[in-house]
N, C-alpha and C positions, 0 to 999 in steps of 0.2 A: 736529752736526759735518758739514762738507761732505765728501761722499764722494770728490770729486776730489783732495783733499789727501792727501799721503803721511802714513802713521801712524808715530809715533815712540813707543817705550816707554823710559822712564827708570827704572832700578832702582838705588836707592841707599838705604842705611839712614840717611844724613844728610839731614834735612829741608831744610836751607838749600840743599844741592846740588840736590835734586829740584826745589824751587820755583824756584831761580835758572835752571836749565836750561829748565824749562817756560815761564817768563816770556819767555826769550830766543827760544824756538822757536815758541810757539803762534800767532804772527801768520802764520806761513808753513806750519805743519804741524799735523795733529791730534796732540795729545800726551797720552799716558797716563803715570801714575807708579805705582810700586810700591815699598814699603819693604823687602820681603824676597822670597825665592825663591818662596814659596807664592803670594803675591799676583801675582807676575809670571807664573807658570805658569797661574793661573786666567785672567788677561787674555789670554795667548797662545792658550789653548785656546778662548776665546770671541770673540776679536776678530782681525781680520786686521792684523798688525803688519808694517810694512816694515823698520824699523830698530830694533834694541834696543841701548841703551847700558846696560851693567851694571857695577857696581863689582866689583872682584875680591874684596873682603871685605864681606860683608853681615851684620854682627853675628855670629850663630852659623852663618850659611849660607856656603856656598862658591860664589863667582861662577863658578868653572870648571865645577862640577857643573850650575849653572843653564844655562851655555852649552851643554853637551853635551845636556841635556834639551831645550832650545829647538831645537837643530839636528836633533833626531830627529822633530820634528813634521812632519806631511804638508806644511805650507807654512811652512817655517822662516824667521825674519827674518834680515836681514843683522845680524850681531852685532859690536859694538865694545866692547872692554873698557876700563874706567877704573880707575885706582888711584893712590894717593899713594905707593905703594911700588914704583914702576916700576924695572924692571931689564931688561937685554937677555934674560936667561934667561926671565923671566916673559913677556915679549912673544913670544918664540919659542914657548913652550909654549902660550900662548893661541891663536896663529895656527896652530900644529900641530893643535890640537883643532877648528879651523874658524872662528876669529874672523876677521873681515874686516880689522880694524885694532886698534891699541892706543894709547890716549892716557893721559897722566899729569896728575894734578892739581897745581896749580890749572889748570883748563881755560881755554884760549884760545877764546872764543866764535866768533871769525872762523874759526879752524881747525875747530871743531866744525861750523859751517855748511857749510864747504867739504867736509869729510869726509862729511857726510850726503848732499850732492848727488852726490859721487862714488859713494857706496854705492848710491844710488838708480839711478844710471846702470848700475852693474854688475848690479843686480837686474833692471832692465828688459831688458838684453841676455840675461841668463840665462833669463828667462821667454820671450823671443822665440826663443831657441835651442831651448828645450824644445818650444815650439809648432811651430817649423819642423821639428824632428826627427819629431814626431808626424805632421805633415802629410806628410812624405816617406814615413814608414813606412806611413801610411794609403794612400798612392797606389801604392807599389811593393811593399809586403810586409806580411803579417800573420803573425807567428810563423814567419818563415822562408819563407812562401809567396811567391815572387817572381813578379811579373807586372804588366804595365801594359796588356795587350791588353784590348780591349772585353769579350771573353767572360769575363775574369777578374773584372771589377768586381762583377757581381752575386754571384759566388761568395764574394768577400771580404766583401761586405755581409751575405750569409746567415750566414757563419761568425760574424761579430760579433753578429748578431741572435740566433742560436740558442744560442750557447755558454753564456750565463748560465742557461739554462733546463735542465730535466731531460728534454726531448723526445728520443726516439730518432731517430737520424739514419742514413740510408742513403746511402753515397757510391758512386756508380757511375762506371765509366770503364775504359778499357783499361789493361792492365798498364803500369806505369812512368809513369803520369800524376801520381803524387803523392797517392794516396788516403790512405795512412797518415799522410803529413805533415798533411793536412787534419784527420784524426782527432786527431792530437796537438795541433794548434792549437785545436780545439774544447775539448779537455780543459784546456789551459793557460790558456784564457780563461774557463773555467767557474767558477773560484773553488774547485774541489775540490782536495784536497791533491795536490801535485805528485808525490808518491811513490805515489799510488794510481791510476796508469795501468797497466793490464794488457793486453797484446796477445796474442791467440791466432791462429795461422795455421792455419785449419781444414783446408786442403787437405793439410797435412803429416801428418795423423793418421788412423788407421783409425777407423771409427765407434765401436768400444768404447773405444779410447784417448781419442777426442775427448770422449765423454760423461764419462769419468772426469776428464779435464783440466778440463772446464768446471764440473762439479758436485762433484767429489771422490768418494772411495769409502771404504767401511769395510773393515777388515782381513778377509780371507777372502771378500770379495764375489765374486771371480772368480779363476781360476787366475793366480797371479803377484801377487795383492794381498796381500803379506806384512805390510803395515802400513797404518794409516789415512792417507789423503791428503786434504789441503785443496784444494778446487777453485779455479779462477780467479775464479768469482763471489764466493766468500768473501774471496779475496785482494784483490779490487777493491772490497770493501764500503766505501762512503763516497766512492768514486772513479768511474773510467770504465773500462769493459771494451770493448776494440776487437776485433771479430770479423772478421778479414781473410778474404776469399773465403768468405763465408757461403753462397754457392750450392753449396758442396761438402758441406754438412751433410746427413746421412742423415735419413730420415723419422722414426725413433724419437727422435732427438735434437731434431728440430724441435718435436716435441710438448712435450718438457721445456723447451725454450727459450721456447716460447709461454707456458707457465705462469709461468716465471721473469719474463718481461717484464710479464705481466698482473698477477701477484700479488706480485711482488718476493719470491718464496719459492722455495727450491730444496730438493731432497732428494739426499743423497749416494747413489751407487750402493750397493745392499745395505742401504739404510736407508729407513724410512718416516717418519722424524722430520723435520718441516718446519723449515727454517732461514730466518729473515727476513734479507734483504739490502737495502742501499740502493745500487743500482748503476745508473749511467747507461750505456746501451749505444749504441755507434756501430759500424755494420757497413759493410763494404766488399765490393764484388764487381766482377769484370770480365765477368760473365755478364749476359744479359738475363733478369732474374728474372720479368718480366711474361710472357715467352714460356715460361719454365719452369713458371709457374703454369698457363698454357693447356695445357701438355703433361703436367700433373699430376706434375711432378717437384719442385715446391716448394709448400708449403701456402699457400693463398690467405689464410687468416686471419693466418698469421705474416708474410706479405708486407705486408699492410696495417698490421700492428702495427709492423713495422720501418720503414716509410717514412712516419713522421709528418712528417719533413722530408727531402727528397731533394736531394742535391747531385751534379750531374753534372760530372765533371772532363773537360775537352775534351782531345783528343789534341794533341800539340805541333804537328802539321801545320796545326791550326786556330788556332794562336796564335803564328805565326812571328815576329810583332813582338817577342815576349818572348825570342827566341833571343839577341840581343846582351846583354840583362840577365842571363840565366841563364849564358851563356858567361863573362861577366866574373866572376860570383859563383863559378863552378866553377874558373876559373883561379886565383883567390885561395885558395879552399878546398883545391884539390888541390896547389898549391904548398906550402902550409903542412903538409898531411898527409904529403907526400913529402920534406920537408926541402929544398925548392927555393926559389930566389928567384922572386918574381913576375915573369912575362913576359907582355906583352900579345900579342894575336893579330896575326899578320902580315897584310899587306894582301890576300893571296890566300886567307886562310882563311875569312873571314866569308862571301864569296859562295858558297863550297861548303857551309857550314853552312846557309845560307838556302835553297839549292837542294834539299837532301836532304829526304825526307819523314818521316824518323825513326819507323819502325815500332815501335821500342822506347821512343819518347817521351822524357820528361825523363831517365829513367834511362840511356837509350842516349847521350844528349847528354853526360851527366856522365861516362860511361865513355870516350867519345871525347875529351873535354877532358883527362881524366886521362892517357890515352895520349899526347896531345900534350905535356903538361907533362913527363912522364917521358922522352919521346924527344927533346925539343928540346935541341939543342946550340949554339943561337945566342941572340941577345938577344930573339928573339920566337918565338912558337909559330906556325910556318908550316904551310901546307897539307900539305907533305911530312912533317911530324911527326905529323899526324893519321892515323887508320886509313885504310888504302889505298883502301877502297871509296868514300870521299868524293871521291877524285880519279880514280875509275874503275879502280882497281887493287885486287886482292884480292876477297874475298867479303863482300858486305853482310850485315847482320843478317837472320835468317830472318823472314819475314812470315807472319802467320796470318790466316785469314779474319776480316774485320771490323777488322783493324788495318793499314790502309794497303794492303789487297789489293783487287783487282778482284773482281767476283762470281764469275769463273771461277777465282779463286785466283792469277792472275798478278799479280806485283808492280806497283804503280803507282809512278811516279816523275816528278819534275819535271825530271830530267836528260834531255838529248837522247840519242838512240840513239848518235850519234857522240860519244864521250867525249874527243875531242881537246881538250886544255886551252886551247889558243889560240883555238879556235872557241867554246868555252864562255865564255871571258872576253869575247870580242867580242860574243857574244849578250847577256850580262849588261849590258854597257855600253850597247849599243843599246837594250835594253829599259828601262834606267834613264833614258836620255835621252828616250825616247818618253813614259814615264810623267810626267816632269817638264817636258815641252814644251821640251826642249833647254836647260833651266836647268842649267848644269854644276855650280853649287854644290849645288843640291838633289840632282842625280844622284850627286854624290860622297858626300853624306850617306847617300843610300839604299844605296849600295854599301859604306859603311863605309870610304871612302877619303878622303884629303885632296884638296882641289881640285887641288893641284899634281901629285899622283900621277895623278889622272884626266887632267889635261892631257897629262902625259908619255905615258900609255897611248894617248890619242887620236892624238898625234903619231906614235907607233910604228905604230899601225894604219894611219894615212894613208901612211906610208913603205912599208909592206908592200903596200898597195893600188897605189901608184904603180909599185913594182917589177914587180908582176904585170901592170900595164897596159903 
């Protein structure tokens, strides 16, 4: 059979119907026939079928049940029901269960031919839409990780490559860059059970409590241990354990963790009985673990065990081209979360978002957008609705060494010292025109404005200049 031809499956317990349809279609299509549901399912599971015609009554079999079984397959055919007992109710029920169309016997062969071609066009569009959706998701998002900046592309590729394996992953990056989101994406793409993702925030617990939290404890093993406790390693058995801020783990717990990673074996506090576990560990830290190893604050053997694969999440200031994508996502997400109608950003908001250096990274951007969504009382989220520090008013987020701070600890910023809004706007426009070699359309795109708005602002700037002259 020619692979280029569409494949049709005819399921009918009447031989003359099967043979008649096959003879009328086989010059134009690859045609399979089946006399009952069992034969049909065997063909569907072993062959790629584009369109399936099935009778509603198949001897002792039910055509409706065959329809539902066929549509549950990974690559279901377009299904068309046939019957000599046609009725409106039957047609509605068949299409409610997923049938593409419904025809009554005796069949009109011209109608059948036309229906097949329509069904094939529908299938082609569906396949193209799925492919396009995957392409868009591949380019802009993996499991909710939004980004099209160049620095994000290798990160997304690494996530997809490492996720199906059992390799330990270390995710590095400043606070608020989305490390836990990456960990969840790795788990979701791993094929491990969705409910077996366990997250432990190591910095929030004392050394004794952290050891008990990770490995569990026996009743009476320490003061306050009034009953046996199952640890997070056991809870994550068969799944993924995320250790957030692993740089905060004390020396004694590091030893136990090293054994758990190496042998996939743990012991509860107060017990010497080994417990086998199947746990994939993903760790995250905002500290420089290599420096901690040099300073003997973190075990070198554990460090190398943890970083089989390393993913470094860049700060938002290094991926500013993602700010429009992230802002749009947060506008929709925060509007829904707060029971508000979606409002786009106003024309004065995006330049301020792009100018700020975001020491709190994506988390801070999300908070700023939520502030704007909640405070907006107009049709758009304007700069005045966003936190005051974005327009030079109020106090900006605190900055820590290594997160948007200069070596002396003073904050770095792309904002000019003179925070006059009119001067800032002029500076942004002049910079955009310079970068685009005075192409006003490209400059407007760069600023997140329409060309008409940019033209109006340029005219206003010119009027101000002439008045001053």
